[in-house]
Every structure is written in C-alpha cells, then in structure tokens.
N, C-alpha and C positions, 0 to 999 in steps of 0.2 A: 459657038458651043463652049469654048474655053471660058469666055466671060460669064456665061450663064452658070457653069459649074463653079467658077470662082465666087460668084455672088451667092450661090446657095451655101457653099462651104463657109463663107464669111458670116452669113446669117446664122448658121448652126453654131459657129464658134461664139458669136455674140450672145446667143440664147443660152449656151452652156455657161458662159462667163457670168451672166446675170443670175442664173440659177445657183451657181457656186457661191457668188458673193452674198446671197441671202442666207446661205447656210451658216454664216458666221455672225449674223445678227441675232440678238436675243429674241426668243419667241414670245409672242404676246400672251400665250397661255401660262408661261412661267411668271409673268408679271401679275396676271390675274390671281394665280394661286397664292402668291406671296401676300397680296392684300387680303384675300379671302380667309387665310388661315388665322389672322388675328381675331376675327369675329366668328370662328367656326363653332358649331354646336359642341356641347360638352356632355359627358355622361355622368349622371348622378347615381352613385353607388347605393345610396339609401333607398331611393325609389326605383332603381334599376331601369331608368328611362333616360333618353336623350332629351336635352332641352337647349333653348337658345334665348338670349336676352335681346337680340337684334330684331326689331319689328319687321325688317325686310326679309328675315329668314323664318318667320313664324308661319304656321299653317294658314292657308288662304291668301298669302301675300303674292303668290305667283299666278297660277291659273287653277281653275276649279275642275270638278269632275267632267264637265263637258269638254274641256281642253284635253283631258286624258282620253275621252272617247274619240275625239278627232285625231289625236296624235297616234294612238296605239290600239284603239278598238274597245270592245266591250269588257274584256277581262279586267284591265286596270280601272275602268269606270265602275264596275260592280264592286271591286275591292275597295275603292274609295268610298262608295256608298255604304257598304255593309261592314267594313273594317277600317274606319278612318284613323283610329289611333295606331293600329299596326302599320298602316301605310305611312303615316307621318313619322313614326319611329324609324322606319326603313329609310325614308328620305333624309332625315336628320343624320342618321348613321352614315349614309353615303356622302353627305356633305362634309362630315367630319373627316372621313377617311380619304376622300378624293380632293378635298379643298376647293370645292366648286360652289357656285351659288345655288339657290333653291330651284330655280327654273331648270337648270341643267340636271340637277339631282332628280327632280320629278320626271323629266323626260327619260332619263336612264332607268328609273324605277318603273315607269310605264312600259318601256320597251322590254325590261326584264320580265315583268308580269305577263306580257303578251306572249313572249317566246324566249325563255331563259337560255336555250341552247344557241340560238342565233345571236342573242345579246352577248353571251360569253365568248362566242367565236369572234365577234366583232372587237371585243375588248382585247383579246389575245392578239388579233391582227394589228390593232392599233399599237400595242406594245412592241410589235415586230416591225413597225414602220409604215403600216398602211394608213390611209387617210382617217381622220377622226370624224365619225358620223355625228351630226348635230341632231340629237334626239329631242332637244328642247324646242326646235322649230320644225320637226318632222311633220309633213302633211299639212302645213299651215299656209301654203300659198293660196290666194283667193280662189283660183280655179279648182284646186283640190278640195277646198272646203265646200264649194258649191256642188261639185260632183258627189262628194261623200254625203252631203245633206239630201240631195235628190235620191241617191241610191238608198239611203236609210229610210226615207219616207216611203219609197216604193216597197221595200221589204216589209216595213211595219204594216202598210196597207194590205199587202198580200197575206201576211200571216194573220192579221186581224180579220180579214174577210174569210180566210180558211177556217178559223176558229168559230167565227159567228155562224157561218153556213153549216159547219159541223154540228154545232149546238142546235141549230134549227132543224136538224135531221134532213137537210137537203143534199148533203154529199154522201155521207156514209150509208144511210138507209137506202137511198135510191141506187147507189152502186151495188149494194148487197143484193137488192131485189133483181137488178139487171143480170148480175152474175148467176143467181139462182135460176132465172128464166133461161139463160143460155145453156146451162147445164141440164135443163129439163127437169128440175127438181121442184118447180113451183107451178 
C-alpha cells in the first residue's frame, strides 16, 4: 500500500513538474504573431477599405464558401455568397487586429457570423486563460464532413420533396379536404 501511494505521488509530482516547465517556454502563437504582423493587411484611408499585397492573404487563398458551410453552417455561407466584399473586409480587419493568417481569420469570422454571442464568450474566456478554440479547422475531421454531407443531402431532399408535393397540390389540398370532412363541413 505504501509503495503504491508513493508511486502515485511521484507520478503526480513528475506531471506537475513537466507542466510547470512548459510554462516558461515561449508559446508558438507569439512566434506566429510576430511573423504575421510584418505582412498584415493595411487600411487605405482614401478608399476606406482594407487591403493586402501578400497573395497568401488575398480573397480565395484559404478556403471557399463550401468550407464556411462545413465549418459554421449556412449563415456565413450565405454571407459569403451575397456579400463577399463585406465578408472579405471583415476578414482582413480581423487579420490586421489579431495578427493571424487568413484561414484563422476566416474561421473566426465564420464562427462570429454563425453565433456572435458564443464567439464573443469564447474570446473572453480565452483572454482569461481558457483553451483557444481552433475555428479554422472546426468540423473538418473526415467523419464529421461525411456526417454533415449526409445530413445536408437528407434535409435538402426532404425540403425539396415537401415543396414539390406542396406545389403539386398533393399535401396541402388533400389535408385541407380531410380536415373539412372530419369537421363535417364538406
């Protein structure tokens, strides 16, 4: 019993020692931010728009609207389709303010557009020491992509069938007549 307790305590001590030693190492995010800031987007006061000269930071260099659909759902997808310039300006502004690359900025913008309150809560939590959520790679595991695709195809099929049958007077008219018969009005 004594040796088992001693082994467990020594294991906990070693784990704590390893955890504390990594606290003094420079974080990889600070290294990335320093290199990203040199090529960050800039604001042009005459055109009142953000711009970048780096081809790796220009629109379309990361992932497209389908990537937004998989990562965060239909809201950012439709925003990218119907307001691409507004979306791109928001991404460039986030890149400049946060000092991150385009993929990370797009992931954060997609998450913000999908649910601003949860995104803001997560950012405040991160500033208070919580884990940093990887919005750039959210929902992109192969299993999740397959499940999302199957679910999306099923929903589109169901809604398409509902609309088609509704137009063909098979659902609404038949239901109306059955209801009238049950009420004894027809």
